[in-house]
N, C-alpha and C positions, 0 to 999 in steps of 0.2 A: 445537443450541447450548444449553448449560445455563445456567440462571439461578442466580446465586450470591447468596444473601442473607447477607452478612457485613458487618462494619464496614469502614471505609475502609482501615485498615492491613492487614487480612486480604486485602482485594481487591487491594491493591498487591502483596502477596507472591504471591498467586495468579497474577497476570499474569506474574511472572518464573519461576514454578516449575511451572505446569501446562502441559505440552506436549501433552497428549492432546486437550484440548477447544479448539474454536474460541471465541475470546473477543471480545467487543465492548466497546471502551472508550468511555465517554461521561463527560465532565466539563468543567467550565468552564475558561476560559483560565488559564494559569499554575498549574495543579494538578499538573503533572508527567506528563501523558499521553505526551508525546514521549519523555521520559526513560525511563519504564516500558516503552514500546514498544521503544526501542533496547535496553534491558536484556534484554527478552524475546528479541529476535532474536539478540543476542549469546549468551545462554544456550542457545538452540536450536542455534546453530552449535557452541559449545564442547562441548555434550553429544552432538554427533554425530547429532542428530535430523534435521537437514536442512542443506543448504548454503544460502547466501543466495539462490541462483538458484531454489530450490525453495519459497520463501516468497513469498506474495502480500501486499503491504502496500498497502492502499487508503486514500487520504485524500480530502478534499474539495477541496483547493487545490493548485495546482502549487508554491506556495511551501512548503507543509507537506511535500510529497513531496521537494522539493530539500533541505530542512532535515534530514529523516530520512536521506536518502542521505549527506549530509555528515557527520552525527553517527555513522552506522554506519561509514563509511569511517575516520573519526578514531579511533573505539574499536578497530576491527580493527587499524589501524596501531600503536596503542599496545600492544595485546596481543601483537603480533609480537615485541616486545622484552621481554616479561614472562617471566622465567626460571621461573615457577611453572606454565606451561602444558606439557602433554605434547607429544610429537612429533606425535601424531595430531591434537591440537587445533591445533597449528601448521599442519599440512597443510590442515585445514578452513578456517582463517583465510586462509592464503595462496591457496587456491582461490577463496574468496569475494571476496577483494580483486582477484585477477587478472581475475575475470569480473564485477566489480561493475556494469559498465555494462549487463549483460543481466539484472540484478535487476528484479523486478516491483515497483517502488516507484513508484506512480503515482496519479493521480486516479481517481475512480470512472468518470468519462467516458472517460479514455484506456484504462482496463482493459476497459470494456465494448466500446469500439471495437476493441481487439485481439481480444477474443473473437469479435466479429462478423466480423472480417477472416478468421478461420480457417474460417468456413463461411458466406460471404455469401449464397449461393444459398438455403441452408436458412433463413436469416434473412429472406429476401425483400428483400435489399439488392443493388444493383448492385456487382459486384466492382470494386475499385479506388476505392471511395467515399472521400470526404474528410469529416472532421468539420468543421463550420462553426466559425469562431472567434466570439468574442463579438459583433463588429460584424455579421458575416454572419448570425448567429442572430437578432439584433434586426431586421435587414432582412427576413429570411424570416418572422419572426413578424408583423411589421407587414403584409406582403403577405397572409399567411394571414388575419389579423384583418379586413382590408378586404374580402376575398372572403367571409369568413364572415358579416360584418355585412350585406353586400348580400344574401346568400342567405337569412338569417333574416328579412329584411324582407318577403320575398315570401310 
């Protein structure tokens, strides 16, 4: 991953035009990260660099992932009626829309779980494992903490 030392405007342009490097976006709330990310994904699709299903979009929250998916779907649907796109771009858009539910737009946790599910034995995990929800995680952590505190007292 390259570190880019540029002013904010140049960085925003870089996000939408640089298709060869892996980029990491970090900025405060309301600064346009989601918009830039959607623009980048759309540009990658329109330029034929990848279909939506070949792009991994990783976020921290389920709400952010859902918003990204909604915005991407909306932009792709709008582009279908744009008479300025080529027939090849139309095909890329149509393919991405038709298969949008298989797009990898998810949280870091769900992405990691999907990766582990592909090779659970190699990861030392029981096949068919389930990821604990927030409530289950809290209970498991409390159980672990109680056992740990008992052990360190000896």
